[in-house]
N, C-alpha and C positions, 0 to 999 in steps of 0.2 A: 685744626679741628677735623676729626675724622668724619667721613661721610657715612650716612646710614645706609644699611644694605637695601638693595632694591627689592620691594615686596614681590613675592611670588604670586602670580595671577594665573587664572585658567585662560588658556588661549581661546580666542574667539572661535565659535563654531563656524565651520565653513559650509555647513549644510544650508540649503536654501530655506526660505521662509515657509515654503509649502511642504516641508518634510512630513509633518503629521498626516496630511492628506495622502502623501505617497505611502506612508507606512500603513495607513488604513486600507489603501488599494491592495498593498502586498498581503496584508492579513486576509482580505477578502478573496484575493486569488488563491491563497493557500487553503482557505476554508472550502472554496468551490472544488479544488483539486481533490479534496477528500470526499466531498459530497457527491461529486459528479458521477462516479460509478453507480451509486444507489439511485440517483435521479435517472440515469439511462436505463437501469434495470426496471424501475417503476414506469417510465414512459414505454419501454418495450413490451412489458408484460400486461399493461392496464390500459394506458391512454391510446396507444396505436391500435390495439385489437378492437377497442370500443369504436373508434372512428372508422377502422376497416370494416367492421361488421355492419355499421350504419350504411356505409357505401354499398356493401354486399346486399343489404336488404332491398335495394332497388335494382338489383340485377338478377339475371338467371345464371346460376353457376353450380357446376357439379364438382368444383375444386380441381378438376383435371384439364378441361378444356377452357379456351378463353371465355370470359364472361360476356353476356349480353345485357345491355341496358333495357329494363322493362318498366321503369318508373314505378307507379303505384300498384302495378298488377298483382304483386305478391300480397300486398295488404288487402286488396280487393278480394282475392281468392281466399284469404283467411276468413273474411266475413261470410263466405258461402261454404266453407269447409265444415261438414258435420263432425269429422274427427276432432278438429280443433275446438269445435263447440263443446264436444263431449269432454275434451281435456280441461277446458275452462271450468265446466260444471264440476268435474271431479276435484279439481284444485280448490274451488270455492267451498265445496262440502267438506273436504279435508280441512281447510282452514277454519271454517265455521265450527267444526267439532273440536279440533285440536287445541285451538288457542284458548277458548274460555275454559275448557276442561283442565288444561294444563296449569293455567293461572289459578283457577279456583282450587284444584287439588293441592297446588303448591302453597297457596295461602293457608288452607286448612291444616296441612301438615306442619307448616312453620309455626302456626299457633299452638299446636300440640307440643312441638319440640322446643318452643321457647320457654316452656315451664321447666321447673326443677324436677326432673324425673331421672330415675336410674338409667344408665347406659345411653343417655341422650346422644353423646358423641358417637357411639357405635351406629345409632339409628341414623344420624345424619350422614355418616359415611356410607352406609348401605344404600341410602336414598340417592347419593350423589354418583356412586360408582357406575351405574348404567349410563350416566351422561358422558362419561370419558370414554365409553366403549364406542368404536367407530360404527357408522351406520351399516357398512359392509359386513362387519362381524355380527351385528345384531340380526341382519337379514339372514345370514347363514345359520345362526343359532335357531331362530324362530321358524326357518324353513324345515329344520329337522323336527322341531317340536310339533309343528302344525301340519306335518305331512298327513294327508288324508288316509293312507294305508298303514304306514309304519310309525306315525308320530306318537309322542307320549301323551298329547292332548286327548286324542281319540281313544287311546288305551285306558286313560282315566275315566273318560265318559262311559266306555264300555263296562268298566267295574262298577260304576254308579248305576248302571242299567239304563243309560240314556243312548239315544241313537247317535251315531258318528256324524260329524260335521265336515263340510267341504273346506271351510276356512279360506285360505288363500286361492283355492281352485274353484270357489263358488262366486259367481258374479254378484250375487246379492250380499255377500259377506265380505269379500276381499278388501274393499276400501275401509270398512269399519274395523277389520283386523289390523290394517296398517295404522289406523289411528291409535288403536290400543297399543301396538308395539311402540309407536312414537311417545305415547304417554308414559310408558315404562321407562323410557330414557330421558325424556324431556322434562318431566315433572321435577326431577331432582335439582335441575338448574334453577327453577323458580323457588324451590324450597330454600336453597342456600341464599339467594338474593334477598327473599322476604326475611329470612332469619337475620341477616345483616341489617335490614331496614328496621325491623321490630326492636332490635337492641338500641337503636338510636332514638326511638320514641321517649320523649322526656318523662321520666318517672314522676316528676312533680304533677304533670297534667293528669296522669292516671290516678295518683293518690288523691288529688283534689277532687276529681269526679267521683272517686269512691266514697270520700268523705261527705260529699254532697248527697249520697244516697243513690248514686247511679248504679244500675246493675251491670253485669259483665257484658251483656249484648249491647247496652247503651254505650259503655265505654268503647267497645269495639267499633260501633257505628259512628260515634260522634267525636272520638279522640284518635284512635288508632288508624282506621282507614283514611281519614283526611290527612294524617300526618305522613302516611306511606303512599299518598296519591302519586307523587312524581315517580316513584319506583314502579307502581302499577302501570303507569303510562309507558315507561321504558320497557317493561316486560311485554306489554301489549304490542309495542312496535317490533321488539326483537322476535317474539314468537310468530307474529304475522309474517314478517319477512322470511323467517326459517320455514314456515309452512308453505309459502308461495314458492319457495325455491327447493322443495323436497325433490330428491332425485336418486340418491344412492340406495335408499330402502327399496324404492320401486324397482330399480334396475336389478338388485340382487334377488328379490323375492319373486316378483310377478311378471316383470318385464312389460308392464302396461296392460296385461291380461288379468283374468280371462275376459275375452270379448271387449277389450278396451275399458273395462270397468275401473282400472286403476291408472290409466294413462293420465298423467298430470302434464302441465304446460312444459316444464323443463325437460321431461322425458320425450314429449312430443318434439321439442326443438332438437334434442339428440337424434331422434329417430329420422327426422326430415334431413338433417345435415349429414349423418354418418351411416345411415342405413339405406335411405332412399336417394342419397347424393343429390338433394336439392338444397344446397347450402344457403342460397339466397332466400328461399322460402322459410327455412329454419331460422335465418337471422331476422326476418321480419316478425316471426312469432316471438323471438327473444326480445325484441324491441317493444312489442305490445306488453309483455311481462315487465319490462323495465319502466314503461310509463305507469303501469299499475302500481309498481313498488314506490314510485316517485310520488303518486297521488296519495297513497296510504301514509307515507312518511310525512308529507306535507300537512295532511289532515290531522294526524296525531300531534304533530308540532304545534299547530294552531290551537288544538284543544289543550295542550299543556300551557301555552301562553296564556290562554283565557283563564285557566284554573290558577296560574301564578298571579295574575292581576286580581282575581277574586280573593285570593288568599292574602295579598298585600293590602287590599281594600278592607278586609275583615280585621287585620291586625292594626291597621293605622287608626 
């Protein structure tokens, strides 16, 4: 009787029982090999400078000679520095004017452009184009337009029979002119964000309110605005941080003048560190601004959480 052929079987694996763990380690090592250059760049360009500037804020340093530890003296000097106080006032005035005006104008224009009107796409593009123009280019452009002697603005005022204005060379007008320039460029961003938010408002809610006899202003107040409230909080935070960090426009147009009327905190930091060569003092001012930004961000986040809880309670 013939013997049956021996069945072909897969040879037993010689890999140890822990091979999946080793494979996972190899995959993790490979992933870190790809990610490590980016991590080093992030650490080198963000984390390390932040920690170094924090250490620098407690020292006297001109970036050339060895630093001297002075403790809290830089911060105490900031509290008594009238130039820093003026920079803080200018920054707060700029923020208080720019943020609500940019958000309000952006919402108003978005409500107009959200309707079915001719050439709405062209209008949206024209409003957004100034936002993509760099602050340096804006500063150069408006420096020519608002030049007190040869600018187009005073030439137009002369044709209208009005007296010429100092604009950026007048201490009483310079900061307000900077706010106007910023509104020209920053309002378009708010318009685009609000347009996207308005298109996400449920049409059923608007139609139901209209059928119930609500007027357009009531629909706006009780339906549209509550629905886009998270977007408004985001814009409030974004515009506030942008306003507190304004620098390029001031540097290109007025360089903090005239008579310090447009010196903001970031320009004050740059001036102390790279013009007066008091880097430790500038770093202390920068950390005061950083703490202010942290407080603003935390406060707005708490407000958003409270609104979200209120909205969930109303819908439940």
